[in-house]
Structure formats: structure tokens, C-alpha cells
C-alpha positions, -999 to 999 in steps of 0.1 A, spaced: -427 -311 40 -405 -313 66 -404 -291 96 -370 -276 89 -387 -266 53 -417 -252 70 -392 -231 94 -378 -219 60 -407 -209 47 -423 -192 78 -387 -171 74 -396 -164 37 -433 -155 47 -427 -132 76 -396 -115 51 -422 -111 23 -450 -94 45 -422 -72 54 -411 -63 20 -446 -61 6 -459 -37 35 -423 -14 27 -434 -17 -8 -468 -7 -8 -457 24 16 -440 39 -13 -479 46 -27 -500 44 4 -501 68 32 -504 52 65 -534 25 66 -511 2 78 -539 -18 98 -561 -21 69 -527 -32 48 -521 -58 77 -558 -69 78 -556 -76 37 -523 -94 38 -539 -117 65 -572 -124 42 -544 -130 13 -523 -155 29 -550 -173 46 -566 -177 9 -594 -157 19 -617 -130 4 -617 -94 16 -643 -67 17 -630 -32 22 -658 -7 32 -651 32 33 -662 64 17 -644 78 -16 -615 90 -19 -597 65 10 -572 47 -22 -589 16 -16 -593 8 -52 -553 24 -52 -545 0 -27 -557 -32 -42 -539 -22 -73 -507 -14 -59 -511 -50 -40 -513 -67 -73 -481 -46 -87 -464 -59 -56 -470 -96 -62 -464 -109 -96 -503 -121 -102 -528 -116 -131 -551 -87 -122 -581 -77 -133 -606 -49 -123 -643 -53 -125 -661 -18 -120 -699 -29 -111 -727 -12 -124 -767 -17 -124 -764 -24 -160 -736 -53 -155 -749 -88 -165 -738 -123 -149 -718 -132 -179 -697 -96 -180 -682 -115 -148 -678 -150 -158 -677 -152 -195 -701 -165 -222 -707 -187 -249 -702 -180 -286 -707 -199 -316 -674 -204 -335 -669 -218 -368 -644 -241 -385 -638 -225 -417 -621 -258 -434 -650 -280 -424 -679 -255 -417 -688 -272 -385 -701 -251 -355 -695 -249 -321 -700 -237 -289 -667 -220 -275 -668 -204 -237 -647 -171 -237 -634 -165 -198 -646 -132 -184 -628 -112 -159 -629 -135 -137 -602 -158 -144 -574 -140 -129 -555 -142 -97 -567 -108 -79 -600 -96 -90 -613 -65 -81 -648 -57 -74 -653 -23 -78 -681 -11 -58 -697 -44 -58 -729 -33 -40 -737 -9 -72 -751 -38 -92 -786 -58 -86 -783 -92 -69 -785 -113 -99 -751 -101 -111 -737 -102 -73 -745 -138 -74 -723 -147 -101 -695 -146 -79 -708 -170 -54 -690 -201 -71 -661 -181 -82 -656 -173 -45 -667 -205 -29 -655 -233 -52 -631 -213 -70 -645 -222 -107 -672 -210 -130 -698 -233 -144 -709 -225 -181 -731 -241 -203 -725 -276 -181 -693 -272 -182 -668 -265 -152 -637 -245 -157 -612 -239 -130 -600 -207 -120 -564 -197 -115 -547 -202 -84 -544 -182 -63 -575 -165 -64 -585 -138 -44 -617 -113 -48 -608 -79 -32 -641 -59 -31 -646 -21 -22 -676 -8 -9 -690 30 -1 -711 26 32 -729 65 26 -742 62 -4 -777 45 -8 -792 55 -38 -785 30 -69 -771 5 -45 -778 -31 -36 -771 -43 -1 -749 -79 -2 -769 -108 6 -757 -125 38 -749 -154 18 -721 -136 -2 -712 -116 30 -705 -149 47 -684 -159 16 -657 -125 26 -631 -140 52 -624 -103 64 -649 -70 62 -623 -42 69 -632 -5 75 -613 20 60 -609 50 79 -601 88 71 -561 95 76 -548 112 102 -534 152 103 -501 143 90 -510 114 72 -534 136 47 -508 162 43 -483 137 31 -513 126 8 -513 158 -3 -483 165 -10 -472 136 -27 -504 136 -49 -496 174 -57 -459 171 -69 -446 156 -99 -434 123 -87 -435 86 -103 -433 58 -79 -426 19 -90 -437 -5 -67 -410 -37 -72 -428 -71 -77 -424 -96 -49 -437 -128 -46 -452 -149 -75 -481 -174 -80 -465 -205 -67 -445 -193 -42 -477 -174 -26 -494 -209 -30 -469 -222 -6 -469 -196 18 -504 -201 22 -502 -239 28 -477 -231 56 -503 -209 77 -525 -243 75 -499 -262 95 -494 -239 120 -502 -256 149 -530 -243 175 -534 -253 206 -573 -263 221 -582 -237 246 -568 -211 218 -592 -227 195 -619 -229 220 -614 -188 227 -622 -184 190 -652 -208 189 -664 -193 220 -664 -157 206 -685 -165 174 -708 -188 189 -718 -162 216 -731 -139 190 -760 -164 186 -787 -152 211 -806 -185 209 -780 -200 230 -787 -201 272 -750 -187 275 -757 -161 250 -752 -128 273 -779 -104 278 -766 -77 252 -766 -99 225 -803 -112 232 -811 -76 234 -795 -62 203 -786 -97 180 -814 -107 154 -790 -133 138 -755 -142 152 -722 -154 130 -724 -191 117 -695 -219 116 -674 -200 92 -666 -174 117 -651 -198 138 -632 -210 108 -619 -178 98 -610 -166 129 -587 -197 137 -573 -189 101 -566 -153 102 -550 -155 137 -529 -183 122 -518 -161 95 -512 -132 115 -487 -149 140 -467 -160 110 -467 -126 96 -453 -115 129 -426 -141 128 -442 -165 154 -448 -202 152 -478 -206 177 -511 -188 180 -520 -165 209 -553 -155 223 -541 -118 212 -542 -131 179 -577 -141 176 -587 -106 191 -568 -90 165 -589 -104 136 -621 -106 153 -636 -74 144 -630 -79 103 -643 -116 109 -675 -112 127 -687 -72 120 -702 -85 90 -717 -116 100 -740 -104 130 -772 -90 121 -789 -64 144 -820 -60 157 -846 -26 158 -831 -24 190 -796 -18 182 -806 6 156 -826 29 176 -799 28 201 -775 30 180 -756 -2 187 -733 -15 159 -717 -47 154 -683 -37 162 -699 -27 197 -712 -59 202 -679 -75 190 -661 -55 213 -684 -62 242 -680 -98 233 -643 -98 236 -646 -80 269 -671 -104 282 -655 -138 272 -627 -146 300 -589 -147 290 -573 -179 300 -540 -187 307 -516 -184 277 -498 -223 282 -473 -212 250 -436 -201 251 -431 -169 247 -394 -170 241 -397 -178 202 -383 -154 181 -387 -149 145 -356 -170 141 -362 -207 132 -350 -226 162 -350 -265 179 -382 -250 200 -401 -239 167 -389 -271 146 -408 -292 179 -438 -273 175 -440 -281 135 -433 -317 143 -459 -323 169 -484 -306 144 -472 -335 121 -479 -360 146 -512 -348 153 -522 -353 117 -506 -384 116 
């Protein structure tokens, strides 16, 4: 793809982001930061975990997003009696009426969709939770020794209730690490809650207009990975992830005091990918440190395991990430800041330089 086509795709992605946000605003009141993080994860081709108490429209938000995109959508309600085959699919014996021969046939499960909503994902045992691991990482399902590719693009958007403990099974760290973002859905403001009450108690029917199809989304997600990033910005992201590991000599004292396990290499990768997607969605052709800081919380909060000291003193992973952001020094930006959302010669040079670096 030429730089000029890249620039056109960047503008298309920026406009699509604004349009999708407008469409979701017809149904969802407020929660702009949550919607932004959800779209960043999607256009970076990552999975997203939404954590919040009941009644905050987590499920409605995901369903409305699926309605705003021309993508196949399936919802899986996770319950204690759910089996892995209820997610991935199962093999059945089928008989040919003409010959009488019998053969196994794979019946795809609800995971075979572009957007899969794993509702209340922590209400099913680890055996069933693990059924999503291969799908999330490899974008495939293995059954009877055969690999079945999932449709592309493929996103797992899961919801979780943080306050209910009975009948729940915490997600293993290996599965949590597969989620690019862990997004906290907070209570609405007073004004937003008033608007919610007025909308939901009136005889109103809203329709979300579809915007992008699967091929367009795949094309736009490729553009995100082509966005160049300066070495010092990538190193800034790397430092945020590495300094969560208390074993390192350069780790700050508060990390040594409160952290049992730090973030792995996926954290650095997702910090950079999330920052690239955020820059493009905002109509910029370069990644800044502000983009890294903006995605640090959703990327790192579920990849840090605190110890007893943190639990005893009420120190959360969010507190640790915020202190890390203040701890890591901010270097001087060397990217030009006069680029706007309109494609120009400077922006085209960015993609040409990226192509030269990959050559």
C-alpha cells in the first residue's frame, strides 16, 4: 500500500471513529472514555474485558457496537454448568442416507463470529474459561485433531462483575493476559444518570446505523500497525512495563513493596499498539507519550499482581500504575506537533519513512 493510500485510510479511520461514537451516543449515555478504550482495543485487533457493577450498560454497549458495525455477533452467557463444547462447538455423527456411511461432522459453536460477547465470564469454571484461550490467541478452534479458522476480524469482548464473589471463578493470569485492555466501567454522573432514566422510561426507539463492514475493518486495523513510533517513545512504553517487575534492580521502592508479579512482554506490545490506535483515532500520524500514558491503566491494571502489603494498606494496581507514570521521566517530544487530521506532505513522509525502515 502506498503512503497516499495510507493517509486516506487514516482519515477514513478517524471519520469512522467519530461516526461510531455518534451512533453509540444514541443508545449509551456518557461513558465516552470507556467507548474510546473499547474502540482502541478493537482497531488494534485486541480483546477487551469490561469490569463494572450490574446495570452500567456493559452488555448494551457491546451489543450496540456490534449493531454499528456490519459484523457477525454472538452472545455467550457464562454459567457454572457451561461446557467447553458449548463455546467452541462439537462433533456429531452424520449418516449419509444414500450410502449408509457414517462420518463425524463439526458443528461450529457461538465462538465462530466476528464479535463474541462473553457475558459474566467469571461465572464459569476454569475448564470452560480455557475454551477461549486458543480462540483469543490463535484465532482458531481445534476439534478432533482438525483446526477450524475463526472469521476475521475476531474480537472477544467480555464482561465481569467485580463485587460478586459467590459462584464465581477468577480468571487465571494466563487468560487475563490475553485481554489487551481491562476497562473499568464506573457509575454515571448525576446528569448522565438523569438522562438514562428519562430515556429508558419513555416510549422511545433508537436505531443504530451500520458504518463499517468486515473487510473495511481489517483494512483499517492494518493501518494501525503501520504507524511509525520514535525509539524514545517505544522505550518509554517499555520502561512503564518493565518497572512493574520487582525483581529488577532499577524497580522503584513502591513496586518492591507492593508488587508480587509484574507485567510480561505483552504489556509493552499492547502499550505501543494501543498508543498507535489512539493516535490514529484522534487523527494524528505519530505516537506521543500522552498516547502511552492514556492506555497505561487499561493495559497494566490486570497484569500486575499485588502482594499482602498492598492488600493490607488498600493499594490497588491502578495506584501503582499512576505512581509509575509519575516515576518514569518524560523525555522531550521530537515529533512535529503541527500535523492535523488533514493529510499532507509531512504526514505522507511519516509513512514513507516507516516503509523505508521496514525495507
